[in-house]
TIVO-2410 file (N, C-alpha, C; in nm, 3 decimals):
# residues 91
REC num residu      c1      c2      c3 atome chaine
REC   1      X  -6.328 -13.701   5.960     N      A
REC   1      X  -6.445 -13.784   5.971    CA      A
REC   1      X  -6.531 -13.734   6.086     C      A
REC   2      X  -6.641 -13.669   6.058     N      A
REC   2      X  -6.725 -13.622   6.166    CA      A
REC   2      X  -6.793 -13.739   6.238     C      A
REC   3      X  -6.809 -13.723   6.366     N      A
REC   3      X  -6.874 -13.826   6.445    CA      A
REC   3      X  -7.020 -13.785   6.464     C      A
REC   4      X  -7.107 -13.853   6.393     N      A
REC   4      X  -7.250 -13.825   6.404    CA      A
REC   4      X  -7.310 -13.916   6.509     C      A
REC   5      X  -7.371 -13.856   6.607     N      A
REC   5      X  -7.430 -13.933   6.716    CA      A
REC   5      X  -7.580 -13.944   6.697     C      A
REC   6      X  -7.635 -14.060   6.722     N      A
REC   6      X  -7.781 -14.070   6.723    CA      A
REC   6      X  -7.837 -13.991   6.842     C      A
REC   7      X  -7.959 -13.945   6.826     N      A
REC   7      X  -8.022 -13.865   6.934    CA      A
REC   7      X  -8.026 -13.942   7.065     C      A
REC   8      X  -8.046 -14.072   7.055     N      A
REC   8      X  -8.057 -14.154   7.176    CA      A
REC   8      X  -7.926 -14.155   7.254     C      A
REC   9      X  -7.815 -14.167   7.183     N      A
REC   9      X  -7.684 -14.170   7.249    CA      A
REC   9      X  -7.653 -14.035   7.314     C      A
REC  10      X  -7.684 -13.927   7.243     N      A
REC  10      X  -7.661 -13.794   7.296    CA      A
REC  10      X  -7.748 -13.771   7.420     C      A
REC  11      X  -7.874 -13.812   7.413     N      A
REC  11      X  -7.965 -13.797   7.526    CA      A
REC  11      X  -7.917 -13.880   7.644     C      A
REC  12      X  -7.863 -13.998   7.616     N      A
REC  12      X  -7.810 -14.085   7.723    CA      A
REC  12      X  -7.692 -14.019   7.794     C      A
REC  13      X  -7.602 -13.958   7.717     N      A
REC  13      X  -7.486 -13.890   7.777    CA      A
REC  13      X  -7.531 -13.774   7.864     C      A
REC  14      X  -7.623 -13.691   7.813     N      A
REC  14      X  -7.669 -13.577   7.891    CA      A
REC  14      X  -7.753 -13.621   8.011     C      A
REC  15      X  -7.823 -13.733   7.998     N      A
REC  15      X  -7.899 -13.786   8.111    CA      A
REC  15      X  -7.806 -13.826   8.225     C      A
REC  16      X  -7.696 -13.890   8.188     N      A
REC  16      X  -7.602 -13.941   8.288    CA      A
REC  16      X  -7.522 -13.829   8.355     C      A
REC  17      X  -7.475 -13.734   8.275     N      A
REC  17      X  -7.383 -13.633   8.328    CA      A
REC  17      X  -7.447 -13.495   8.348     C      A
REC  18      X  -7.553 -13.464   8.273     N      A
REC  18      X  -7.610 -13.330   8.280    CA      A
REC  18      X  -7.733 -13.318   8.367     C      A
REC  19      X  -7.783 -13.429   8.418     N      A
REC  19      X  -7.902 -13.424   8.503    CA      A
REC  19      X  -8.026 -13.470   8.430     C      A
REC  20      X  -8.049 -13.417   8.309     N      A
REC  20      X  -8.163 -13.462   8.229    CA      A
REC  20      X  -8.123 -13.459   8.082     C      A
REC  21      X  -8.201 -13.524   8.000     N      A
REC  21      X  -8.168 -13.532   7.857    CA      A
REC  21      X  -8.184 -13.397   7.789     C      A
REC  22      X  -8.269 -13.310   7.844     N      A
REC  22      X  -8.292 -13.179   7.783    CA      A
REC  22      X  -8.189 -13.075   7.828     C      A
REC  23      X  -8.111 -13.106   7.929     N      A
REC  23      X  -8.014 -13.011   7.983    CA      A
REC  23      X  -7.883 -13.019   7.903     C      A
REC  24      X  -7.889 -12.978   7.778     N      A
REC  24      X  -7.773 -12.988   7.690    CA      A
REC  24      X  -7.671 -12.878   7.714     C      A
REC  25      X  -7.704 -12.781   7.797     N      A
REC  25      X  -7.612 -12.671   7.823    CA      A
REC  25      X  -7.524 -12.694   7.943     C      A
REC  26      X  -7.546 -12.802   8.017     N      A
REC  26      X  -7.466 -12.825   8.137    CA      A
REC  26      X  -7.321 -12.851   8.098     C      A
REC  27      X  -7.231 -12.793   8.172     N      A
REC  27      X  -7.088 -12.804   8.141    CA      A
REC  27      X  -7.041 -12.949   8.153     C      A
REC  28      X  -7.092 -13.022   8.252     N      A
REC  28      X  -7.052 -13.161   8.269    CA      A
REC  28      X  -7.096 -13.246   8.151     C      A
REC  29      X  -7.219 -13.223   8.104     N      A
REC  29      X  -7.270 -13.297   7.989    CA      A
REC  29      X  -7.191 -13.268   7.863     C      A
REC  30      X  -7.154 -13.141   7.842     N      A
REC  30      X  -7.077 -13.105   7.724    CA      A
REC  30      X  -6.938 -13.168   7.727     C      A
REC  31      X  -6.876 -13.168   7.844     N      A
REC  31      X  -6.744 -13.230   7.858    CA      A
REC  31      X  -6.752 -13.379   7.831     C      A
REC  32      X  -6.856 -13.444   7.882     N      A
REC  32      X  -6.875 -13.587   7.859    CA      A
REC  32      X  -6.898 -13.616   7.711     C      A
REC  33      X  -6.975 -13.530   7.644     N      A
REC  33      X  -7.000 -13.548   7.501    CA      A
REC  33      X  -6.870 -13.531   7.422     C      A
REC  34      X  -6.790 -13.430   7.455     N      A
REC  34      X  -6.662 -13.411   7.388    CA      A
REC  34      X  -6.570 -13.530   7.412     C      A
REC  35      X  -6.572 -13.584   7.532     N      A
REC  35      X  -6.487 -13.699   7.564    CA      A
REC  35      X  -6.527 -13.819   7.479     C      A
REC  36      X  -6.656 -13.841   7.463     N      A
REC  36      X  -6.704 -13.951   7.379    CA      A
REC  36      X  -6.658 -13.932   7.234     C      A
REC  37      X  -6.673 -13.810   7.183     N      A
REC  37      X  -6.634 -13.783   7.045    CA      A
REC  37      X  -6.483 -13.796   7.027     C      A
REC  38      X  -6.405 -13.752   7.126     N      A
REC  38      X  -6.259 -13.762   7.121    CA      A
REC  38      X  -6.218 -13.909   7.116     C      A
REC  39      X  -6.284 -13.990   7.197     N      A
REC  39      X  -6.254 -14.133   7.199    CA      A
REC  39      X  -6.279 -14.197   7.062     C      A
REC  40      X  -6.392 -14.162   7.000     N      A
REC  40      X  -6.425 -14.219   6.869    CA      A
REC  40      X  -6.328 -14.171   6.761     C      A
REC  41      X  -6.292 -14.043   6.764     N      A
REC  41      X  -6.197 -13.991   6.665    CA      A
REC  41      X  -6.059 -14.053   6.684     C      A
REC  42      X  -6.021 -14.078   6.808     N      A
REC  42      X  -5.891 -14.141   6.834    CA      A
REC  42      X  -5.888 -14.282   6.777     C      A
REC  43      X  -5.998 -14.355   6.794     N      A
REC  43      X  -6.006 -14.490   6.736    CA      A
REC  43      X  -5.995 -14.485   6.584     C      A
REC  44      X  -6.060 -14.387   6.524     N      A
REC  44      X  -6.054 -14.371   6.378    CA      A
REC  44      X  -5.911 -14.341   6.333     C      A
REC  45      X  -5.842 -14.256   6.407     N      A
REC  45      X  -5.706 -14.219   6.370    CA      A
REC  45      X  -5.606 -14.333   6.389     C      A
REC  46      X  -5.637 -14.425   6.478     N      A
REC  46      X  -5.549 -14.541   6.495    CA      A
REC  46      X  -5.542 -14.621   6.365     C      A
REC  47      X  -5.655 -14.630   6.295     N      A
REC  47      X  -5.661 -14.708   6.172    CA      A
REC  47      X  -5.627 -14.625   6.048     C      A
REC  48      X  -5.656 -14.496   6.052     N      A
REC  48      X  -5.635 -14.408   5.936    CA      A
REC  48      X  -5.536 -14.299   5.973     C      A
REC  49      X  -5.411 -14.331   5.972     N      A
REC  49      X  -5.308 -14.242   6.023    CA      A
REC  49      X  -5.289 -14.116   5.939     C      A
REC  50      X  -5.328 -14.120   5.813     N      A
REC  50      X  -5.305 -14.006   5.725    CA      A
REC  50      X  -5.427 -13.915   5.710     C      A
REC  51      X  -5.527 -13.934   5.791     N      A
REC  51      X  -5.647 -13.851   5.786    CA      A
REC  51      X  -5.621 -13.722   5.864     C      A
REC  52      X  -5.564 -13.624   5.795     N      A
REC  52      X  -5.520 -13.503   5.864    CA      A
REC  52      X  -5.636 -13.411   5.903     C      A
REC  53      X  -5.744 -13.412   5.829     N      A
REC  53      X  -5.859 -13.330   5.866    CA      A
REC  53      X  -5.922 -13.383   5.995     C      A
REC  54      X  -5.921 -13.514   6.010     N      A
REC  54      X  -5.972 -13.574   6.133    CA      A
REC  54      X  -5.881 -13.538   6.251     C      A
REC  55      X  -5.751 -13.539   6.226     N      A
REC  55      X  -5.655 -13.504   6.331    CA      A
REC  55      X  -5.677 -13.361   6.378     C      A
REC  56      X  -5.702 -13.271   6.282     N      A
REC  56      X  -5.727 -13.131   6.317    CA      A
REC  56      X  -5.855 -13.118   6.399     C      A
REC  57      X  -5.959 -13.191   6.360     N      A
REC  57      X  -6.085 -13.189   6.435    CA      A
REC  57      X  -6.064 -13.241   6.576     C      A
REC  58      X  -5.983 -13.345   6.589     N      A
REC  58      X  -5.955 -13.401   6.719    CA      A
REC  58      X  -5.884 -13.300   6.808     C      A
REC  59      X  -5.786 -13.231   6.752     N      A
REC  59      X  -5.713 -13.131   6.830    CA      A
REC  59      X  -5.803 -13.015   6.871     C      A
REC  60      X  -5.894 -12.976   6.783     N      A
REC  60      X  -5.991 -12.871   6.818    CA      A
REC  60      X  -6.079 -12.914   6.934     C      A
REC  61      X  -6.128 -13.038   6.927     N      A
REC  61      X  -6.215 -13.090   7.034    CA      A
REC  61      X  -6.140 -13.096   7.168     C      A
REC  62      X  -6.016 -13.140   7.163     N      A
REC  62      X  -5.937 -13.150   7.286    CA      A
REC  62      X  -5.918 -13.011   7.346     C      A
REC  63      X  -5.892 -12.911   7.262     N      A
REC  63      X  -5.876 -12.775   7.312    CA      A
REC  63      X  -6.004 -12.719   7.372     C      A
REC  64      X  -6.116 -12.746   7.306     N      A
REC  64      X  -6.244 -12.698   7.359    CA      A
REC  64      X  -6.277 -12.765   7.491     C      A
REC  65      X  -6.250 -12.896   7.500     N      A
REC  65      X  -6.274 -12.967   7.626    CA      A
REC  65      X  -6.184 -12.913   7.736     C      A
REC  66      X  -6.059 -12.883   7.702     N      A
REC  66      X  -5.964 -12.829   7.799    CA      A
REC  66      X  -6.015 -12.696   7.857     C      A
REC  67      X  -6.067 -12.610   7.769     N      A
REC  67      X  -6.121 -12.481   7.815    CA      A
REC  67      X  -6.240 -12.501   7.909     C      A
REC  68      X  -6.327 -12.595   7.874     N      A
REC  68      X  -6.443 -12.623   7.960    CA      A
REC  68      X  -6.400 -12.682   8.093     C      A
REC  69      X  -6.300 -12.768   8.091     N      A
REC  69      X  -6.250 -12.825   8.216    CA      A
REC  69      X  -6.188 -12.717   8.304     C      A
REC  70      X  -6.116 -12.625   8.244     N      A
REC  70      X  -6.058 -12.514   8.322    CA      A
REC  70      X  -6.168 -12.429   8.384     C      A
REC  71      X  -6.276 -12.403   8.310     N      A
REC  71      X  -6.388 -12.327   8.362    CA      A
REC  71      X  -6.451 -12.400   8.480     C      A
REC  72      X  -6.475 -12.529   8.464     N      A
REC  72      X  -6.536 -12.608   8.572    CA      A
REC  72      X  -6.445 -12.611   8.694     C      A
REC  73      X  -6.316 -12.620   8.672     N      A
REC  73      X  -6.220 -12.623   8.781    CA      A
REC  73      X  -6.224 -12.492   8.862     C      A
REC  74      X  -6.238 -12.380   8.791     N      A
REC  74      X  -6.248 -12.249   8.859    CA      A
REC  74      X  -6.378 -12.236   8.937     C      A
REC  75      X  -6.489 -12.285   8.880     N      A
REC  75      X  -6.621 -12.265   8.940    CA      A
REC  75      X  -6.651 -12.364   9.052     C      A
REC  76      X  -6.618 -12.493   9.031     N      A
REC  76      X  -6.654 -12.595   9.130    CA      A
REC  76      X  -6.553 -12.709   9.125     C      A
REC  77      X  -6.453 -12.703   9.212     N      A
REC  77      X  -6.344 -12.800   9.210    CA      A
REC  77      X  -6.392 -12.940   9.244     C      A
REC  78      X  -6.494 -12.952   9.327     N      A
REC  78      X  -6.545 -13.084   9.366    CA      A
REC  78      X  -6.608 -13.154   9.246     C      A
REC  79      X  -6.692 -13.082   9.170     N      A
REC  79      X  -6.753 -13.141   9.049    CA      A
REC  79      X  -6.646 -13.175   8.946     C      A
REC  80      X  -6.543 -13.089   8.935     N      A
REC  80      X  -6.433 -13.112   8.841    CA      A
REC  80      X  -6.363 -13.244   8.873     C      A
REC  81      X  -6.327 -13.262   8.999     N      A
REC  81      X  -6.257 -13.385   9.038    CA      A
REC  81      X  -6.343 -13.509   9.018     C      A
REC  82      X  -6.472 -13.497   9.051     N      A
REC  82      X  -6.563 -13.610   9.033    CA      A
REC  82      X  -6.577 -13.646   8.885     C      A
REC  83      X  -6.586 -13.544   8.800     N      A
REC  83      X  -6.605 -13.568   8.657    CA      A
REC  83      X  -6.482 -13.631   8.592     C      A
REC  84      X  -6.364 -13.581   8.623     N      A
REC  84      X  -6.245 -13.640   8.560    CA      A
REC  84      X  -6.221 -13.782   8.611     C      A
REC  85      X  -6.261 -13.807   8.735     N      A
REC  85      X  -6.249 -13.943   8.788    CA      A
REC  85      X  -6.346 -14.037   8.716     C      A
REC  86      X  -6.470 -13.990   8.697     N      A
REC  86      X  -6.572 -14.073   8.634    CA      A
REC  86      X  -6.543 -14.098   8.486     C      A
REC  87      X  -6.494 -13.995   8.415     N      A
REC  87      X  -6.465 -14.008   8.273    CA      A
REC  87      X  -6.329 -14.075   8.247     C      A
REC  88      X  -6.245 -14.076   8.349     N      A
REC  88      X  -6.113 -14.136   8.333    CA      A
REC  88      X  -6.023 -14.055   8.240     C      A
REC  89      X  -6.030 -13.923   8.251     N      A
REC  89      X  -5.953 -13.836   8.162    CA      A
REC  89      X  -5.806 -13.833   8.201     C      A
REC  90      X  -5.779 -13.812   8.327     N      A
REC  90      X  -5.639 -13.803   8.372    CA      A
REC  90      X  -5.588 -13.941   8.413     C      A
REC  91      X  -5.461 -13.963   8.389     N      A
REC  91      X  -5.403 -14.093   8.421    CA      A
REC  91      X  -5.336 -14.102   8.553     C      A
***
């Protein structure tokens, strides 16, 4: 089940984490967008346990977010720590 976001929601996420709504290339904004999509797919999978294509999409998103987080961690550890704290990724 693909998660289609309205333009307004996507712009809101990039505004909050990327600096501006047009800055869609910022690593923080992309990680925040992936986190939002992961959250929505997880909710879907809670109700539809046998949706294997959705599960595969979720695992792909988690892997892509992990790679971006590793990149951010290498480049700027302070921004990395602030972002995971704000998004509540780590427990």
